[in-house]
C-alpha positions as CSV (number, residue, x, y, z in Angstrom):
1,M,42.6,45.7,-40.5
2,A,39.7,45.6,-43.0
3,A,42.0,46.7,-45.9
4,S,44.4,43.8,-45.2
5,V,41.7,41.2,-44.8
6,L,39.9,42.5,-47.9
7,L,43.1,42.1,-50.0
8,L,43.7,38.6,-48.8
9,C,40.1,37.7,-49.7
10,L,40.6,39.2,-53.2
11,F,43.8,37.3,-53.8
12,Y,42.3,34.0,-52.5
13,L,41.7,33.1,-56.1
14,G,39.5,30.1,-55.4
15,S,37.1,32.1,-53.3
16,A,33.3,31.9,-53.9
17,E,32.8,35.7,-54.2
18,A,34.9,37.5,-56.8
19,G,36.4,40.9,-56.1
20,K,36.9,44.1,-58.2
21,L,40.5,45.1,-58.8
22,L,41.9,48.2,-60.6
23,V,45.3,47.7,-62.2
24,I,47.5,50.7,-63.2
25,P,50.8,49.2,-64.4
26,A,54.2,50.8,-65.3
27,F,55.7,50.1,-68.8
28,G,58.3,47.6,-69.9
29,S,59.4,44.8,-67.7
30,H,57.2,46.2,-64.9
31,W,54.1,45.2,-66.9
32,T,55.4,41.9,-68.4
33,G,56.1,40.7,-64.8
34,M,52.7,41.8,-63.6
35,K,50.6,40.7,-66.6
36,P,50.4,36.9,-65.9
37,L,49.2,37.6,-62.3
38,V,46.6,40.0,-63.5
39,E,45.3,37.6,-66.2
40,E,45.1,34.7,-63.7
41,L,43.1,37.0,-61.3
42,G,40.7,37.7,-64.2
43,R,40.5,34.0,-65.2
44,R,39.5,33.1,-61.7
45,G,36.4,35.3,-61.9
46,N,37.6,38.6,-60.4
47,Q,36.5,41.7,-62.2
48,V,39.9,43.2,-63.3
49,V,40.1,46.6,-65.0
50,V,43.5,47.5,-66.5
51,V,44.2,51.2,-67.2
52,I,47.1,51.9,-69.6
53,P,48.3,54.9,-71.7
54,E,47.3,55.1,-75.4
55,E,51.0,55.0,-76.2
56,G,53.4,52.6,-74.4
57,L,56.2,50.1,-74.7
58,N,55.2,46.4,-74.3
59,M,51.8,47.4,-72.9
60,S,48.9,45.6,-74.5
61,P,45.4,44.4,-73.4
62,A,45.5,41.4,-71.1
63,Q,43.3,38.3,-71.3
64,H,40.2,38.0,-69.0
65,T,40.4,41.7,-68.1
66,T,38.8,45.0,-69.2
67,T,41.3,47.5,-70.7
68,L,40.8,51.2,-70.6
69,T,43.2,53.8,-72.1
70,Y,43.9,57.4,-71.4
71,P,45.7,60.1,-73.6
72,V,49.4,61.0,-73.1
73,P,51.4,63.9,-74.5
74,Y,53.9,61.7,-76.5
75,T,54.0,59.1,-79.3
76,K,55.4,55.7,-79.1
77,A,58.3,56.8,-81.3
78,Q,59.1,59.6,-78.9
79,L,58.9,57.3,-75.9
80,Q,61.3,54.8,-77.6
81,E,63.7,57.6,-78.5
82,S,63.6,58.9,-74.9
83,M,64.3,55.4,-73.5
84,S,67.3,54.9,-75.9
85,I,68.8,58.2,-74.9
86,G,68.4,57.4,-71.2
87,L,69.9,54.0,-71.6
88,G,72.8,55.4,-73.6
89,K,73.6,57.9,-70.9
90,L,73.4,55.2,-68.3
91,M,75.8,52.9,-70.1
92,S,78.3,55.6,-70.9
93,A,78.4,57.1,-67.4
94,D,81.6,57.0,-65.4
95,A,81.2,54.5,-62.5
96,S,84.8,54.0,-61.7
97,T,84.8,55.7,-58.2
98,D,82.3,56.1,-55.4
99,L,82.2,59.9,-56.1
100,A,81.3,59.3,-59.7
101,R,78.6,56.8,-58.8
102,F,77.2,59.2,-56.3
103,Q,77.1,62.0,-58.9
104,N,75.4,59.7,-61.4
105,F,72.9,58.7,-58.8
106,I,71.9,62.3,-58.2
107,H,71.7,63.0,-62.0
108,S,69.5,59.8,-62.5
109,M,67.0,61.1,-59.9
110,D,66.6,64.3,-62.0
111,A,66.2,62.2,-65.2
112,L,63.6,59.9,-63.6
113,K,61.6,62.9,-62.4
114,A,60.0,63.4,-65.8
115,I,59.6,59.6,-66.4
116,V,57.8,58.7,-63.2
117,S,55.2,61.5,-63.5
118,R,54.7,61.7,-67.3
119,N,51.4,59.7,-67.3
120,A,50.0,61.1,-64.1
121,E,48.3,64.2,-65.7
122,G,47.0,62.2,-68.6
123,L,44.9,59.9,-66.4
124,L,44.1,62.2,-63.5
125,S,43.0,65.1,-65.7
126,S,40.6,62.9,-67.6
127,K,37.4,63.6,-65.7
128,D,35.2,61.2,-67.6
129,L,37.6,58.3,-67.1
130,M,38.2,59.1,-63.5
131,K,34.4,59.3,-62.9
132,K,34.0,55.9,-64.7
133,L,36.7,54.3,-62.4
134,Q,35.0,55.8,-59.3
135,E,31.7,54.2,-60.3
136,Y,33.3,50.7,-60.4
137,N,33.7,50.9,-56.6
138,F,36.9,48.8,-56.6
139,D,38.0,46.7,-53.7
140,A,41.7,47.4,-54.2
141,I,44.2,48.8,-56.7
142,L,47.4,47.0,-57.9
143,T,50.1,49.3,-59.2
144,D,53.8,49.7,-59.5
145,P,55.1,52.6,-57.4
146,F,57.9,53.3,-60.0
147,E,55.3,55.4,-61.8
148,T,53.2,57.6,-59.6
149,V,49.9,57.6,-61.5
150,G,48.5,54.5,-59.8
151,V,49.7,55.7,-56.3
152,I,47.8,59.0,-56.7
153,A,44.8,57.3,-58.2
154,A,44.5,55.0,-55.2
155,E,44.5,58.0,-52.8
156,Y,42.0,59.9,-54.9
157,L,39.6,56.9,-55.2
158,S,40.2,56.0,-51.5
159,V,40.8,52.3,-52.2
160,P,43.5,50.1,-50.5
161,A,46.8,50.2,-52.5
162,I,48.9,47.1,-53.3
163,Y,52.3,47.9,-54.6
164,I,54.3,45.4,-56.6
165,Q,58.0,46.3,-57.3
166,T,61.5,45.0,-57.6
167,S,63.5,47.8,-56.0
168,H,62.9,51.5,-56.1
169,P,65.6,53.8,-57.4
170,C,65.4,56.1,-54.3
171,G,64.4,53.5,-51.8
172,V,61.0,55.0,-51.3
173,D,59.6,51.7,-49.9
174,A,61.9,51.9,-46.9
175,L,61.1,55.6,-46.4
176,A,57.3,55.2,-46.7
177,S,57.0,52.1,-44.6
178,Q,59.6,53.4,-42.0
179,C,61.4,50.1,-42.4
180,P,64.8,50.3,-40.7
181,A,67.7,49.9,-43.1
182,P,70.9,49.9,-41.0
183,P,73.7,51.4,-43.2
184,S,76.2,49.1,-41.6
185,Y,74.9,46.1,-43.6
186,V,72.0,47.2,-45.9
187,P,73.6,48.7,-49.0
188,Q,71.7,51.5,-50.7
189,P,70.6,51.0,-54.4
190,L,73.2,51.6,-57.1
191,T,76.2,51.6,-54.7
192,H,77.4,48.1,-55.8
193,F,78.2,47.3,-52.2
194,T,77.5,44.0,-50.4
195,D,76.4,43.4,-46.8
196,R,80.1,43.0,-46.0
197,M,81.4,46.6,-46.2
198,N,84.6,48.1,-45.1
199,F,84.8,51.4,-43.1
200,W,84.9,53.6,-46.2
201,Q,82.0,51.8,-47.9
202,R,79.9,52.1,-44.7
203,S,80.7,55.8,-44.6
204,V,79.5,56.3,-48.2
205,N,76.5,54.1,-47.5
206,L,75.7,56.2,-44.4
207,V,75.8,59.4,-46.5
208,R,73.5,57.8,-49.1
209,T,71.1,56.8,-46.3
210,L,71.0,60.3,-44.8
211,I,70.3,62.0,-48.2
212,Q,67.6,59.4,-49.1
213,P,64.7,61.7,-48.3
214,T,66.3,64.4,-50.4
215,T,66.8,62.1,-53.4
216,C,63.2,60.9,-53.2
217,E,62.1,64.5,-53.0
218,R,64.0,65.4,-56.2
219,M,62.7,62.3,-58.0
220,F,59.0,63.0,-57.0
221,A,59.2,66.8,-57.3
222,R,56.7,67.0,-60.2
223,A,54.6,64.1,-58.9
224,D,54.2,65.9,-55.5
225,E,52.9,69.0,-57.2
226,I,50.4,66.9,-59.2
227,A,49.2,64.9,-56.2
228,S,48.8,68.1,-54.1
229,H,46.7,69.7,-56.9
230,V,44.5,66.6,-57.5
231,L,43.9,65.8,-53.9
232,Q,43.5,69.5,-53.0
233,K,45.9,69.4,-50.0
234,K,49.6,69.6,-49.5
235,T,51.0,66.1,-49.7
236,S,53.9,64.0,-51.0
237,M,54.4,60.6,-52.7
238,V,56.2,59.3,-49.6
239,E,53.3,60.3,-47.4
240,I,50.8,58.6,-49.8
241,M,52.8,55.4,-50.1
242,S,53.0,55.2,-46.3
243,R,49.4,54.2,-46.3
244,A,50.1,51.1,-48.5
245,A,48.0,48.0,-47.5
246,L,50.5,45.5,-49.0
247,W,53.9,45.6,-50.7
248,F,54.6,42.6,-53.0
249,M,58.4,42.5,-53.4
250,H,59.9,40.9,-56.5
251,F,62.9,39.2,-54.9
252,D,63.8,36.1,-52.9
253,F,65.6,36.2,-49.5
254,A,67.8,33.2,-50.6
255,F,69.3,35.4,-53.4
256,E,69.2,38.9,-51.9
257,L,71.5,40.5,-49.3
258,P,69.9,40.3,-45.8
259,R,67.7,43.3,-44.9
260,P,64.7,43.9,-42.7
261,L,61.1,44.0,-44.0
262,M,57.9,45.3,-42.5
263,P,55.2,42.8,-41.9
264,N,53.0,44.0,-44.8
265,M,55.9,43.3,-47.2
266,I,55.5,40.0,-48.9
267,L,58.3,38.3,-51.0
268,I,56.9,36.9,-54.2
269,G,60.1,35.9,-56.1
270,G,61.5,37.1,-59.4
271,M,60.2,39.5,-62.0
272,D,58.4,36.9,-64.2
273,N,55.2,35.5,-62.7
274,K,54.5,33.0,-65.6
275,K,54.5,29.3,-65.0
276,A,58.0,28.0,-65.1
277,E,59.2,25.9,-68.0
278,P,61.5,22.8,-67.3
279,L,65.2,23.7,-67.0
280,S,67.6,22.3,-69.6
281,Q,70.1,19.7,-68.5
282,R,73.0,22.0,-69.5
283,F,71.7,24.7,-67.3
284,L,71.2,22.3,-64.4
285,L,74.8,21.1,-64.7
286,M,76.1,24.7,-64.8
287,M,74.1,25.6,-61.7
288,K,75.1,22.5,-59.7
289,D,77.6,24.2,-57.4
290,R,75.3,27.2,-56.9
291,I,72.4,24.9,-55.9
292,V,74.6,23.0,-53.4
293,R,75.5,26.3,-51.7
294,M,71.9,27.4,-51.5
295,A,70.6,24.0,-50.3
296,A,70.4,25.0,-46.7
297,S,68.0,27.9,-47.6
298,V,66.0,26.3,-50.3
299,L,65.6,22.8,-48.6
300,P,63.1,23.9,-46.0
301,W,60.9,25.4,-48.7
302,C,61.0,22.1,-50.7
303,L,60.1,20.1,-47.5
304,F,57.1,22.3,-46.8
305,C,55.9,22.2,-50.4
306,L,53.4,19.6,-49.3
307,G,52.3,18.5,-52.7
308,S,55.8,17.7,-53.9
309,A,56.4,14.5,-55.7
310,E,59.4,13.5,-53.5
311,A,58.7,13.4,-49.8
312,G,61.2,14.8,-47.2
313,K,62.3,13.7,-43.8
314,L,61.5,16.0,-40.9
315,L,62.5,15.8,-37.2
316,V,60.1,17.6,-34.8
317,V,61.2,18.5,-31.3
318,P,58.2,20.4,-29.8
319,S,57.6,22.2,-26.5
320,D,54.8,21.3,-24.2
321,G,51.4,23.0,-23.8
322,S,50.0,25.4,-26.3
323,H,53.3,25.3,-28.2
324,W,52.6,21.7,-29.2
325,T,48.8,22.0,-29.7
326,G,49.4,24.8,-32.2
327,M,52.1,22.9,-34.0
328,K,50.5,19.4,-34.0
329,P,48.0,19.9,-36.9
330,L,50.8,21.2,-39.1
331,V,53.0,18.2,-38.2
332,E,50.2,15.7,-38.9
333,E,49.4,17.3,-42.2
334,L,53.0,17.0,-43.3
335,G,53.0,13.3,-42.4
336,R,49.6,12.8,-44.2
337,R,51.1,14.2,-47.4
338,G,53.8,11.6,-47.5
339,N,56.7,13.2,-45.6
340,Q,58.5,11.0,-43.1
341,V,58.0,12.9,-39.8
342,V,59.6,11.8,-36.6
343,V,58.5,13.5,-33.4
344,A,60.8,13.3,-30.3
345,I,58.9,14.0,-27.0
346,P,59.6,13.5,-23.3
347,E,58.1,10.5,-21.5
348,A,56.3,12.8,-19.1
349,S,54.4,15.8,-20.4
350,L,51.1,17.6,-20.0
351,S,49.7,17.6,-23.6
352,M,52.2,15.8,-25.8
353,G,51.6,12.3,-27.1
354,P,51.6,10.3,-30.4
355,S,50.2,12.2,-33.4
356,K,48.7,10.8,-36.6
357,H,50.9,10.0,-39.7
358,T,54.1,10.4,-37.7
359,T,56.6,8.2,-35.8
360,T,56.9,9.1,-32.1
361,L,60.0,8.6,-30.1
362,T,60.3,9.3,-26.4
363,Y,63.2,10.0,-24.1
364,P,63.4,9.9,-20.2
365,V,63.2,13.1,-18.1
366,P,63.9,13.6,-14.4
367,Y,60.3,14.4,-13.4
368,T,56.8,12.9,-13.4
369,K,53.7,14.4,-14.9
370,A,52.4,15.3,-11.4
371,Q,55.6,17.2,-10.6
372,L,55.4,19.0,-13.9
373,Q,51.8,20.0,-13.3
374,E,52.7,21.3,-9.9
375,Q,55.7,23.3,-11.4
376,V,53.5,24.8,-14.1
377,N,50.8,25.8,-11.6
378,A,53.4,27.5,-9.4
379,S,54.8,29.4,-12.4
380,I,51.3,30.6,-13.3
381,T,50.4,31.5,-9.7
382,I,53.5,33.6,-9.0
383,P,53.0,36.1,-11.9
384,M,49.4,36.5,-11.0
385,S,50.3,37.7,-7.5
386,L,53.1,40.1,-8.5
387,D,53.0,43.8,-8.2
388,L,52.8,45.3,-11.7
389,S,51.7,48.8,-10.7
390,T,54.9,50.6,-11.8
391,D,57.4,50.3,-14.6
392,L,60.2,49.6,-12.1
393,T,58.3,46.6,-10.6
394,R,57.5,45.3,-14.0
395,L,61.2,45.5,-14.9
396,Q,62.3,43.7,-11.7
397,N,59.7,41.0,-12.3
398,F,60.8,40.6,-15.9
399,I,64.4,39.9,-14.7
400,R,63.2,37.4,-12.1
401,S,61.0,35.6,-14.7
402,M,64.2,35.0,-16.8
403,D,65.7,33.1,-13.8
404,R,62.5,31.0,-13.4
405,L,62.3,30.3,-17.1
406,N,66.0,29.2,-17.1
407,V,65.0,26.0,-15.3
408,L,61.7,25.5,-17.2
409,A,63.3,25.9,-20.6
410,T,66.2,23.5,-20.0
411,R,64.4,20.7,-18.2
412,N,64.4,18.4,-21.2
413,V,67.7,19.2,-22.8
414,E,69.9,16.7,-21.0
415,G,67.2,14.0,-21.2
416,L,67.5,13.9,-25.0
417,L,71.1,15.1,-25.7
418,Y,72.7,12.6,-23.3
419,N,70.6,9.7,-24.5
420,K,73.3,8.2,-26.8
421,D,71.1,5.4,-28.3
422,L,68.3,7.7,-29.2
423,M,70.6,10.4,-30.6
424,K,72.4,7.8,-32.8
425,K,69.0,6.6,-34.0
426,L,68.0,10.1,-34.9
427,Q,71.2,10.8,-36.7
428,D,70.8,7.6,-38.8
429,Y,67.5,9.0,-40.2
430,N,69.6,11.7,-42.1
431,F,66.8,14.3,-41.7
432,D,66.3,17.1,-44.3
433,A,65.3,19.6,-41.6
434,I,64.2,20.1,-38.0
435,L,61.0,21.9,-36.9
436,T,61.2,23.1,-33.3
437,D,60.0,25.8,-30.9
438,P,63.0,28.0,-29.7
439,F,61.3,28.5,-26.3
440,E,63.0,25.2,-25.3
441,P,66.6,25.0,-26.6
442,T,66.6,21.2,-27.0
443,G,65.7,21.2,-30.7
444,A,68.0,24.1,-31.6
445,I,71.0,22.3,-30.1
446,V,70.0,19.0,-31.9
447,A,69.9,20.9,-35.2
448,E,73.4,22.4,-34.6
449,L,74.7,19.0,-33.6
450,F,73.3,17.2,-36.7
451,S,74.1,20.1,-39.0
452,I,70.6,20.2,-40.5
453,P,68.6,23.4,-41.4
454,A,66.5,24.6,-38.4
455,I,63.0,25.9,-38.8
456,Y,61.7,27.7,-35.7
457,I,58.0,28.2,-35.0
458,Q,57.1,30.6,-32.2
459,T,54.7,33.1,-30.8
460,G,56.9,35.5,-29.0
461,H,60.2,34.7,-27.2
462,P,60.4,35.9,-23.5
463,C,63.7,37.6,-23.9
464,G,63.4,38.5,-27.6
465,A,66.0,36.0,-28.7
466,D,64.6,35.9,-32.3
467,A,65.4,39.6,-32.7
468,L,68.9,39.2,-31.2
469,A,69.7,36.1,-33.2
470,S,68.5,37.4,-36.5
471,Q,69.9,40.9,-35.9
472,C,66.5,42.3,-36.8
473,P,66.2,46.0,-35.9
474,A,63.6,46.8,-33.3
475,P,63.7,50.6,-32.8
476,A,63.0,51.3,-29.2
477,S,61.0,54.4,-30.1
478,Y,58.1,52.4,-31.6
479,V,58.6,48.6,-31.0
480,P,57.4,47.9,-27.4
481,H,59.1,45.1,-25.6
482,G,57.1,42.2,-24.2
483,F,55.6,42.6,-20.7
484,T,56.0,46.4,-20.8
485,H,52.3,46.9,-21.6
486,F,53.3,49.7,-23.9
487,T,51.9,50.4,-27.4
488,D,53.7,51.8,-30.4
489,R,52.6,55.3,-29.3
490,M,54.9,55.9,-26.3
491,N,55.6,59.1,-24.4
492,L,59.1,60.1,-23.5
493,W,59.2,58.2,-20.2
494,Q,57.9,55.0,-21.8
495,K,60.4,55.3,-24.6
496,S,63.2,55.6,-22.0
497,V,62.0,52.5,-20.2
498,N,61.7,50.7,-23.5
499,L,65.2,51.7,-24.4
500,V,66.5,50.3,-21.1
501,R,64.8,47.1,-21.8
502,T,66.4,47.0,-25.3
503,L,69.8,47.5,-23.8
504,L,69.2,44.8,-21.2
505,Q,68.0,42.3,-23.8
506,P,71.3,40.5,-24.3
507,T,71.7,40.2,-20.5
508,A,68.1,38.9,-20.1
509,C,68.8,36.2,-22.8
510,G,72.1,35.4,-21.0
511,R,70.2,34.7,-17.8
512,L,67.4,32.7,-19.5
513,F,69.9,30.5,-21.5
514,A,72.6,30.3,-18.8
515,R,72.2,26.5,-18.3
516,A,71.4,25.9,-22.0
517,D,74.6,27.7,-23.0
518,E,76.7,25.4,-20.8
519,I,75.0,22.2,-22.2
520,A,75.3,23.4,-25.8
521,S,79.0,24.2,-25.3
522,H,79.6,20.7,-23.7
523,V,77.7,18.8,-26.4
524,L,79.1,20.7,-29.4
525,Q,82.6,20.7,-27.8
526,K,83.1,24.4,-28.4
527,K,82.3,27.7,-26.7
528,T,78.9,28.8,-28.0
529,S,75.6,30.3,-26.9
530,M,71.9,29.8,-27.8
531,V,71.7,33.2,-29.4
532,E,74.6,32.2,-31.7
533,I,72.9,28.9,-32.5
534,L,69.6,30.5,-33.2
535,S,71.3,32.9,-35.6
536,H,71.9,30.0,-38.0
537,A,68.1,29.5,-38.5
538,A,66.9,28.7,-42.0
539,L,63.4,29.9,-41.4
540,W,61.4,31.5,-38.6
541,F,57.6,30.8,-38.6
542,V,56.2,33.6,-36.5
543,H,52.8,33.1,-34.9
544,S,51.4,36.6,-35.3
545,D,49.4,38.7,-37.8
546,F,50.6,42.1,-39.0
547,A,47.0,43.3,-39.1
548,L,46.7,42.8,-35.3
549,E,50.2,43.3,-34.0
550,F,52.1,46.6,-33.5
551,P,54.2,47.3,-36.6
552,H,57.8,46.0,-36.3
553,P,60.4,45.0,-38.8
554,L,61.0,41.4,-39.9
555,M,64.0,39.7,-41.5
556,P,63.3,38.1,-44.9
557,N,63.5,34.6,-43.5
558,M,60.7,35.4,-41.0
559,I,57.3,34.3,-42.3
560,V,54.1,35.4,-40.5
561,V,51.8,32.3,-40.2
562,G,48.9,33.7,-38.1
563,G,47.6,32.7,-34.7
564,M,48.6,29.8,-32.4
565,D,46.1,27.3,-33.8
566,N,47.0,25.8,-37.2
567,R,43.8,23.7,-37.5
568,K,41.5,24.2,-40.5
569,A,38.9,26.9,-39.5
570,E,35.3,25.8,-39.0
571,P,32.5,27.9,-40.7
572,L,31.0,30.6,-38.6
573,S,27.5,30.0,-37.3
574,Q,24.5,31.6,-39.0
575,L,23.4,33.1,-35.7
576,P,23.6,37.0,-35.8
577,L,26.4,38.4,-33.7
578,S,25.6,41.2,-31.3
579,F,28.7,43.5,-31.3
580,T,29.1,44.1,-27.6
581,P,31.5,46.6,-26.1
582,Q,33.6,43.6,-24.9
583,M,33.9,42.3,-28.5
584,E,34.7,45.8,-29.7
585,W,37.6,46.0,-27.3
586,L,38.8,42.5,-28.3
587,V,38.9,43.4,-32.0
588,Y,40.2,47.0,-31.8
589,G,42.0,47.0,-28.5
590,C,44.5,44.4,-29.9
591,S,45.2,46.3,-33.1
């Protein structure tokens, strides 16, 4: 966890204490896209050291940084000639058939083998420079994994590695992070396929997926030899990259084909990190149709850009208890920043009431606060008295809990949706988006009825509806289901139980949402389900932290926002903390 927290502190550019960052970039557009970020880090007071080869294309000293160079066995002219030849072969290659593209892909791995490792020996064999870098005692290294010199240097210096890349030719990011890439809808690089493949294309994509380890091995053959020699142990680039602290991915989920991401993969947009210039009017007119099609994805981002000049209109339909107390500070801040925020809550609740800088509307419900308190107390007492001594009893109790939650989750749905006056009033607002907790289906159905982008904020769904709705892979071999009490290190029996839970997931959600599915179908006047409605989500704000959770894939529109409480953190007290065994369990037992 320390590596991840350290990197966040380093990149918190306004922090009081500066960090020390080593940067080993790749040439060409890799460096031009990284350079503005590196210069800004230096300008904000961080000590940034950039190490580049003596000969390179488009590689020059950056402002506010220290630049060090190392010798390489080529001249700039030779490098330019090599690049021209490589581009010429690429442009003239036959790409008319899948077989031809496959052959070209294999040839390109052999051609890239020399390119990705050409600088590694120049830096790593320079003992004086490596000793100098070691004496800096860097907090982290920022490098592009396209060239392997920075990857090996990070392992040699034992500093956390941050990789920044667009896409890797052999897909090493997916291999190293063990991120699932289902060949049925995640096309491999250079195939020219989309996420809508026919049977033949899926077959070709499956073959490419199966040979991915072999292609990376061909591409990194020389680099693996160098790494094993320098580190004095048998290793590989894939193994080294598997220890990455962070991956900064140069793409945007609104433009890319859908694919899973691991929690330490962060989307940072396009290749160029410079401050954007105003767009021309001609370009804006040309892109008008494109912008309209993308509006559903981009609109929530604009709304949550709190400092924007034009305020947005947000409908909030929260859940009771800790769901609301965790969401309330965010909602109030959105209102304080000028957005028009309307919160719809039931007349009887345990913790919900008017919030600052918002408009609060209420709707009737068929219970009193006392009855609700009694129901909640009963729902807490029952699980506390259950037998959880075996996996079988835990499975039985899980299924029963879905039936109990079926009533709890749908208690407010009819109260709001069948209130014609209030629903008409909400529709007249013409909201830009809705923020809701998918634990209660009320907000999700309202979003579908009003045809507005839905932003879901949640901790963990009882039946895993988020994974089902987003079609996010959750491999049963290392992603433990809720209430199993398993870790990501399961034995054969635990993996078998977890697999059964995975197979039962659609049934569990069917039981949990049985009444909600009926109401949604009636209100929307078509046969539908909550899982189908949730699949239309614009964004998922996930209340967890990848440094504390077990590793599991995320879809690109899932954003990790930390713990349940969104309030501004108070400073820690100056009293010394005694690190008791109980505290040690709390910190490390959850990771």
